N, C-alpha and C positions, 0 to 999 in steps of 0.2 A: 692709545698706545698698546701694542701687543701685550697680552697678558703674561706670557712667559718671560718678558723682559722687565716686568714691574719690580721683581724682587732685587734684581741686580742693579737697576736704575736707582732703586730707593737706597740701597747700601752705598751706591757711588755718591749719591747726594749727601748722605749722612756724613761719610768720610771727607768730601770736598768742604762742606759747611764747617766741620770741626777744624781743618787745617786752614780754612780761609778766616774763621774768627781769630785764631791764634796769630796767623800772618798779619791780620789788620791791626791787631793791638801791639804786635812787635814793631810794625812800621810807624804807628802812632807814637810809640815811646822813642823810637830813634829820631822822628822828626823834630820832636820837642826837646829831647835831651842833647842830641849830637849837633843839631843844626840851629839851634836857638840859643843865643848867649845870654838871655835874661836868667836870673837866678831861679832856681826850683823852690816851690813852696815845701816840699816833703823829700826826705832822703829815701827814695825807694829803688833798690839796686835791681838791676836787670833780671837776676836769677829769681828774686823774690816776686817781681812782677809777673814773670812767666808762670811760676808755681801757682800763682792766684788764679790765672786764666786756665791752667789745666784742671783746677778744682771746679771752676764755673763754667766750663765748656758743656758738661753734660746737662746743666740747667738750661743753658741757651737752646741745646738740641731738643730738650722737652718743650720748651716755649715754642719752637718751631713746629713741633709734632702736633702740639694743641692747636695751632693756627692751620694745620692741614697742609703744610709745605712739603710733606713726604706723600701726600696723596695725589694720584693722577688727575683728579678733579681740579687741582690747583695748579700743579706744575705743568700742565699742558695748556695753561692759558697764560700768556706772558704777563698781561696787565694785572690780572688777579695776583699772580705770583709776586710781581714787583711790589704791589702794594702790602702784601702780607710779609715780605722780607723787610720792607721799611718799618712796619709795625713791630716785627719780631726784633729788629735791630734796636729799636727805642726801648723795648721792654727789657731787652738784654743789659742795656747800660743801666736801667733802673735796678736790675738785679745785682750788678756790680756795686752800684752806690749802696744798696741795702746790705750787701755783704760787708762793705767797709764799716757801716754803722754797727753791725752785729759785733764784729770782732774788735772794733774800737780802734782800728788802726788805719792809716792812710793807704790807699791802693794805688792812686796815681800820683806821680812826682809833681804834676802841675794840672790845673783844671783844663788846660788847652789840649791835653792828651785825650781826655773824654770826648772833647769836641771833634778832634781828629778822628778818633776811633769810630764814632757813630757814623761819620761820613764814609770813611775807608771801609768799614765792615759791609756797609750796604753795597758799594761798588764792587768789593772783592767778591761777595757772595753771588751778586748778579753775573759777574764775569765767569766765575767757576760753573754756574748753571748754564750759561750760554756755551761754555766749552765743552760741556757734557752732551748738550744738544748737538753740537757739531760732531762730536765723536760717535754719537748715536747714529747720525745721518750717514757718516762714512760707512759705519758697520752695516747699515741697511743697503749701502751700494754694493756691498759684497755678500748680501743675503744672509747676514748674520743678525740673529735676534728677530728675524721677519716672521709675522703670522701668516700662516697659509690659510686662505678664506675660501669657504663655499657659500655663495649667495643664493638664497631661495626666494623667488617672487617674480611676479609678472606684471608689475606697475612701472610707470614712468620713474618712480623713486628708485626702483631696482636699477635701471639703466644709469641714472645719475650717480648713484652711490658707487657703482662699479667704475664709472669714468673717473670719478674724483679720488678713487682709491688706487687707481691704476699706476700713478707714480709712487713706486715703493720707496724710493729715497726720502720722500716727504711724509708719506703715510705710515710707513712700517708694515704695511699689508701687502700681500702678494694674492691677487685674486686668481685662484687656481681653476675654479669652475663656478658656472651659474646654472642654476636649475630654474628655468622660466625665461622671462623676456631678457634680451642682452643686446648690446651694441656689437654689430659684426666686426667693428674695427678693433675690438678688444681681442687680444691673443689669449683666449681662455677655453677651456673645455665647456661645451654646452650639452646640457641633459634636457630632454623634453619630459622626462619622467623623474619625479622627486625620489621615488622608491629607489630607481637606479642610482641616483646621486648619493643617497644615504648608504646604499650598499657599497659604494666605492670610497667612502670616507677614509678607511684605513690605507686602501691602496694609494690614495692621493696624498696621504700623510696631512690631513686637514687638522688645523689647530683651533679654528673657530667657525661657527655657522652664523651667518646674518640673515635673518628673515625679514622680508619687507612687505609681506602681505599675509593675511590670514586666510585659511581655507574655510569653506562653509562648515565642514565637518570638524568639530573639536578634536576628534581622534587623530586626524592628520597633523594638527599643530602639536598635540602632545607627542606624537610619534617623532616629530622633528627635534622637539626639546629633549626627549628621552634619549635620542640617538647621541645628542651631545653630552648629556649627563653620564650615559653608559660608559662612554669613552673618556669622561673627565676632560672635556675639551670646552672652549668658551661658547656660549650662546646669547646673542643679543637680537632684540626685535626692533626694528625701526618702522614705526607705523607711517604708511603713506597718507592716512587721513587724520586730522586732528583729534577726532573722537575716540581714537584709540589711545591717546595720551593718558597714562594712569600714574597716580602717585603711590601705588602699592609697592612697586619695586624701585630701584635706584633709577632716577631718571636724569637726563642731561640733554644737551643739544650737540649733535654730531654732524658736522658738514651742513649745517643749516636745517636739520631735520631733528625732531624730538626722538630720542632713543631710550628704550627701556632695556636695561641690562638685568639679566636674571643670574644672580650669583648663587651657587650651591651652599656657600658657606662664607662668613666674614674672614676665615682663616686663610688669606691669600696675602701676598705681599708683607706689609710691615706686621700684620697681625700674626702671621705664621712665624716670622723672624722672632718677634717678641716672645712668643709662647715657647719656642725652642731655646732661646737664651735663658728664660726663667727656669725650664725643665733642668737644663744642664747645671746651672748654678745652685738650685736647690738641692739636687741629688749630691753634688760634689761636696757642698758645704756640710751637708748632714751624713756623709758617708762614714765618719767614725762611730755614729750612733747605730745606723742600720747594719753596718758590717759586723759590729759586735754582737748584736741581736741575732744576726744570721749564723755567726759562728756557735753561739750557744745552742740554737735550735738544731743545728747539724750534729752537734754533740749528742743531744738528747735523742735525736733520730737514730743514730748509730746505736746508742745504748738500748733502746727499746725495740728498734726494728733493724735487721740486718740488711734490708734492702737499700736501693739507690736513694740517696737524699734528695736529688732534684729530679723533677719530672718535667720533660719538655713536651708541651702541647701545641699541636699544629692548629693555627688560627689564621683567619683572614685579616690582614692588615689594610694600610691605606691603599686605595685603588684595587682592592681585592687581592693583593699580593699574599701569598702564603709565608707566614712567619712562625718560628718557633718560640713560644713564650715559656719563660721558666717560672717554675713553681715549686715549693716544697712538697714532695709526695705525700699526700694525705690518704690515699686509697691502699687497700692491701694490694700487694705486688701482683697477685694472679689477675686483678681486675683493670689494672692501669692500661690506658690507651684503647680499651674495648668499648663497643657500643653499649651505652647504659641501658637502653630499652631491651636489647637482646639478653643482656646479663640478668635483668629482673625477670624476663619471661623464663629463662633457664632455671631460675630459683622457684618458680611457680608463684611469683609475685606480679600478676598481670595488673593489679591495682597500682603498683609503683611505676610499671611501664607506661600505663595511661597518664599518670600524674606527671612523669618526665615528659612525655610527648606534648602534653598540654601546656605546662609551665617552664619546662627545661630546668626544673629544681625539684628536689626530694625533700621532704620534711625530716624524715628519720632515715638517712641512707645507710643501708647495712654494709656497703662497700668500704665505708670510711674507718680508719684505724682509731684507737682511743686518743693518741696524740694528735692525729689528723683532725678529729672533731674540735679540739681546743684551737688548732691552728686556723681552721676555717672560721670558727666563731670569733676570733680575734682579728682575722683577716691577715695574720702573720704569714700565712702560706703564700701570699702574694709579694713578699719582699724581694725575692729574687728578680722580679719583673723590673726592678730598678736597673738591672743590667740591660734590659730591652730598651729602657728610656735612654740610657747612655748611647746605645747603638742606633737610636733614631727610629726604632721600630714601634715603640709605644710612647705616649705622652703621660704625664702624671695625671691629667685630667682628659677624659674624652669617652666616646661611645666604647661600651664593652667589646673587646675583640671576639668575634664569633667563630664557631666552627662551620665547616663546609655545609653540613646538613641544615644548619639554621638559615642559610641565605635564602632559601625558598620562602621562609616565613616573612620576609621583607618585601617580597614581590618586586614591583617596579620601584620601590623606594630604596632598594639596596645601594644603587650609585650614590645617592645622597649621603647614606651612611659611610660609604667608603671614601667620600671626599675629603675627610679629615682623618688625622692619625688617631687610632684608638688609644684608650688610656687605662691606667690601673684603677682609677676611681672615676666616678661620673655622676651625672644628675640623678639616674635612677638609683644609685647606691645609697644616696643621701635622702631619698624621697620615699623610703619604705623598704629600699632593698629587696629581699626575697618575698616581702609580704605583697609585692605588686604582681599583677599578672603579666604574662609575656608581652601582650598587646599594649599594656600601659608602659612597660619599659621601653618598647620600640618607640612610642610616641615621645617620651622623654628624651630619648637618645637623638632622635630626629630633630627635636626642638633645640636641643644643645647645638647641634650641627648647623642649624640656621640662625641661631641667635647667639653665637659665641661673643664674649667680651673677656677682656683680661681679669676684670673684677668679678665676673662670674666664676672663673677658674679659682680665684683666691677664696671665694665664698664657699665653694664646693670642697676645697681642701680643708678649711676649718670645720665645716660640717661633717666631713669624713672622720676627723679625729674625735668628734663628739659621738658619732654613730658607733665607731669602733669601741670606744670606751664603755659605752652603756650596752654594746652588743645588741642594738635594735635591729631586728629582721635579718640577722646573719645566719647563714647555714653553711 
């Protein structure tokens, strides 16, 4: 399935499942209560019955999530999906029974309602998912949500893949161009040179690259992958020979061939959505606390220093986009926004200039105000960045947003760093903070980008609180 459609398809599945579960239990209730003359075991009114399932629906959805029903690896395979829906429906009924046991009150007016429900839920959910597939197919027909593909390769596999993807309404892919061997019957742009094809990626509005054969020179293969990563588009390698099959990356079977998908980060689809929802919820719930603290700091700032309270620093955000991050001003006003190394050299402090160029941090920075030293040591200077989180420019946890000058230090690895939203705190901040060298911080940030999990974020947030309280490694 096209990568750019995954997020919307997943959201649609979640909504349809929630509505389907509620509709199925409503129908089960009506069938037994309204169309069956036999007496009921329990007096459970319709509004009580529906309230119960409004409470339990999130637990059903979490069960489906744990079964992978919101992952393309499952919902793109009908038989696998049907089996998991059946398992999820059964577990869901057990959750309802367990809930009734915990609260000590009946949930179903009669046992037959549970029997009706487990059957109806399965068929309603399957119907909803098939309806969504049909809607997606119709959208593909109108070129909506379609992935524009560049295929690179000169094997028989290249031709076969191109032929089988050529029906866009079924595959969701539009083969725009092929660099290498191709079928003349296909209406695509043909390139003899891979370099020319890569140079035209932006012009052709390519969304993903599929490579079907490896070049003898490793640099050529890295060039192709780098072209995809730099533009933050999809890249997949489908080996034409079985010996290329590897378990190091995500592997699957695609059109009868083993496929290795190289993902820059797990923060796509469901992961990205979960992280964003958590960020907003955490910031909004805690807003009375941090807004009060910010107000107090602003008052002290005005009392001891007549300059601006907030300093806006230009940083590179997700996909390298320039964003303005908010911080309490901690530097003397005459130094704000100026190049640090040049300032230190003008002070006659070449030692500080060299230290900054090497580590991007200074042990005892003469530019900082007295209040600023406290704010930096306590990390309270970064509180205004919570507004960046609300705007969607930052996350609570993520790689540190870097300045333009630092981009060169990341070399070819910068695209990976920019593939995720930067954060207020991150892995390097809780692993030594300023005590780490710049190279070590880069490695930690890249590790986070490639190995993100929701629980890793939770762990980092708790460690951040500990690091701030004990002021370990802060500057």
